C-alpha positions as a printed NumPy array, in Angstrom:
array([[137.932,  29.882, 159.938],
       [137.348,  28.514, 156.466],
       [134.186,  27.773, 154.564],
       [133.58 ,  24.34 , 153.147],
       [131.046,  23.096, 150.643],
       [129.596,  19.708, 151.554],
       [127.532,  18.296, 148.689],
       [126.074,  15.189, 147.146],
       [125.112,  14.361, 143.591],
       [121.668,  14.002, 142.099],
       [120.616,  10.364, 142.296],
       [122.798,   9.584, 145.325],
       [119.724,   9.006, 147.484],
       [117.588,   7.191, 144.89 ],
       [118.119,   3.839, 146.627],
       [116.333,   5.004, 149.798],
       [112.849,   3.493, 150.053],
       [110.092,   6.096, 149.9  ],
       [108.827,   5.124, 153.355],
       [112.269,   5.981, 154.811],
       [112.153,   9.507, 153.373],
       [110.69 ,  11.206, 156.467],
       [113.284,   9.585, 158.764],
       [116.141,  10.602, 156.462],
       [114.775,  14.146, 156.267],
       [114.485,  14.427, 160.046],
       [118.002,  13.024, 160.543],
       [119.438,  15.516, 158.045],
       [117.547,  18.411, 159.662],
       [118.844,  17.339, 163.088],
       [122.45 ,  17.589, 161.851],
       [121.744,  21.037, 160.398],
       [120.196,  22.169, 163.701],
       [123.323,  20.907, 165.49 ],
       [125.531,  22.858, 163.056],
       [123.407,  25.963, 163.665],
       [123.689,  25.487, 167.438],
       [127.461,  25.056, 167.078],
       [127.667,  28.337, 165.14 ],
       [129.271,  26.759, 162.042],
       [126.239,  26.632, 159.732],
       [126.204,  29.099, 156.827],
       [123.653,  27.62 , 154.417],
       [122.053,  24.337, 153.407],
       [119.526,  23.329, 150.829],
       [118.429,  20.841, 148.255],
       [118.288,  21.502, 144.555],
       [115.403,  20.417, 142.337],
       [116.321,  17.339, 140.285],
       [117.536,  18.235, 136.798],
       [114.77 ,  16.177, 135.219],
       [112.061,  18.159, 137.066],
       [113.24 ,  21.665, 136.179],
       [115.087,  23.021, 133.235],
       [118.813,  23.38 , 133.891],
       [120.373,  26.285, 132.037],
       [124.01 ,  27.132, 131.358],
       [124.968,  30.751, 130.721],
       [128.128,  31.241, 128.632],
       [130.493,  34.217, 129.032],
       [128.891,  35.854, 126.004],
       [125.449,  35.573, 127.623],
       [124.252,  32.686, 125.481],
       [121.837,  30.481, 127.406],
       [121.713,  26.772, 126.598],
       [120.03 ,  23.692, 128.001],
       [122.239,  22.141, 130.664],
       [120.917,  18.633, 130.053],
       [124.154,  17.54 , 128.401],
       [126.011,  17.93 , 131.695],
       [126.793,  14.594, 133.327],
       [126.914,  15.608, 136.984],
       [124.324,  17.521, 138.952],
       [124.418,  18.635, 142.559],
       [121.362,  17.566, 144.566],
       [122.089,  19.154, 147.92 ],
       [124.602,  21.413, 149.616],
       [125.645,  22.469, 153.072],
       [128.146,  25.238, 153.723],
       [129.944,  25.302, 157.052],
       [132.45 ,  27.775, 158.464],
       [134.896,  25.784, 160.586],
       [138.493,  26.118, 161.783],
       [139.852,  23.033, 159.989],
       [139.359,  20.524, 157.191],
       [139.11 ,  17.832, 159.858],
       [136.078,  19.531, 161.391],
       [134.497,  19.924, 157.944],
       [135.031,  16.199, 157.391],
       [133.376,  15.448, 160.731],
       [130.298,  17.451, 159.724],
       [130.294,  15.744, 156.332],
       [130.395,  12.353, 158.057],
       [127.35 ,  13.263, 160.116],
       [125.505,  14.48 , 157.019],
       [126.504,  11.329, 155.109],
       [125.143,   9.126, 157.895],
       [121.896,  11.12 , 158.073],
       [121.368,  11.217, 154.295],
       [122.68 ,   7.691, 153.762],
       [124.933,   8.788, 150.922],
       [128.5  ,   9.963, 150.386],
       [129.296,  13.659, 150.677],
       [131.962,  15.603, 148.792],
       [133.914,  18.187, 150.812],
       [135.61 ,  21.164, 149.157],
       [137.123,  24.275, 150.685],
       [136.194,  27.67 , 149.299],
       [139.237,  29.638, 148.156],
       [139.643,  32.954, 149.964],
       [139.411,  36.1  , 147.871],
       [141.125,  39.036, 149.607],
       [139.618,  41.442, 147.07 ],
       [136.161,  40.879, 148.574],
       [137.198,  40.478, 152.185],
       [137.005,  36.729, 152.689]])
């Protein structure tokens, strides 16, 4: 099994009319419930928009700066633990359809030093 990050960028859902929000939310939650039932769900959640909360970047020396100069922000993530990239892509397709926006899929690199 491998873990995959499925994510979409801030602003990707801005085109959705406000009145469609509840239907999109329910569709996305239905996919997550299906992933939970299938035993592949690890975590999912949305992130506050960068213009609503202060984004901070912490440098290796501990310096904290405003992250506003960054050009890309993640708006939502789902992590699944599946046997293949193809299955991760299938889950991403379901999430994309539910959220009405493209999803990026990336595999987490294993780290034998921490047992994964």
